C-alpha positions in Angstrom: 9.8 7.3 44.5 9.2 4.9 41.7 6.5 5.5 39.6 6.5 2.7 37.2 7.4 4.7 34.4 11.1 4.9 32.5 12.3 6.4 29.8 12.5 3.2 27.6 9.0 2.2 28.2 7.8 5.6 26.7 10.0 5.7 24.0 8.7 2.1 23.1 5.1 3.4 23.6 5.7 6.2 21.4 7.3 4.1 18.5 4.4 2.0 18.8 1.8 4.5 18.3 3.7 5.9 15.4 3.9 2.5 13.7 -0.1 2.4 14.1 -0.6 5.4 12.7 1.8 4.7 9.7 0.2 1.8 9.0 -3.2 3.3 9.3 -2.2 6.2 6.8 -0.6 3.7 4.1 -3.8 1.6 4.2 -5.9 4.7 3.5 -3.4 6.0 0.8 -3.5 2.6 -0.8 -7.4 2.2 -0.8 -7.7 5.7 -2.3 -5.2 5.2 -4.9 -6.6 1.9 -5.9 -10.1 3.6 -6.3 -8.6 6.2 -8.6 -6.6 4.0 -10.7 -9.7 1.5 -11.3 -11.5 4.7 -13.0 -9.0 4.3 -15.8 -9.3 2.0 -19.1 -6.5 -0.6 -19.1 -5.3 1.1 -21.9 -5.4 4.4 -20.1 -3.2 2.9 -17.6 -0.8 1.5 -20.2 -0.4 4.7 -21.7 0.1 6.3 -18.4 2.9 3.8 -17.4 4.5 4.2 -20.9 4.8 7.5 -20.6 6.2 7.6 -16.9 8.8 5.7 -18.3 8.2 2.5 -16.5 8.0 0.3 -19.2 10.0 0.2 -22.8 9.0 0.6 -26.1 8.4 -3.0 -27.1 6.8 -4.0 -23.9 4.2 -1.3 -24.6 3.4 -2.1 -28.1 3.2 -5.7 -27.1 0.7 -5.1 -24.4 -1.3 -2.7 -26.6 -1.6 -5.6 -29.2 -3.0 -7.8 -26.3 -5.5 -5.1 -25.3 -6.5 -4.7 -28.8 -6.8 -8.6 -29.3 -9.0 -8.6 -26.1 -11.2 -5.6 -27.0 -10.3 -3.2 -24.8 -9.8 -0.8 -27.6 -13.3 -1.0 -28.8 -14.8 0.7 -25.9 -16.9 4.3 -26.7 -14.1 6.5 -25.4 -11.3 5.0 -27.3 -11.9 6.2 -30.7 -8.4 7.8 -30.9 -6.7 4.6 -30.5 -8.9 2.9 -32.9 -8.0 5.3 -35.6 -4.4 4.1 -35.7 -1.1 3.6 -33.6 1.5 6.0 -32.4 
């Protein structure tokens, strides 16, 4: 007696459900990560990237100069940066 279900159909359905769940988890993960990063200042984000080794010293210094020129180092919480470089 044929019930209309096949092993291929069941596996395809499981794969589809896994893909949907994966996309939902990824979207939620990205949304929460973006929210956490937005609470940091541009200089804090730059410092973190430099500390993780994602950017070289020259690039770090250049980007820091750009942030300083744009006034991102003049915020109330950035007194340690205003006192001098690294």
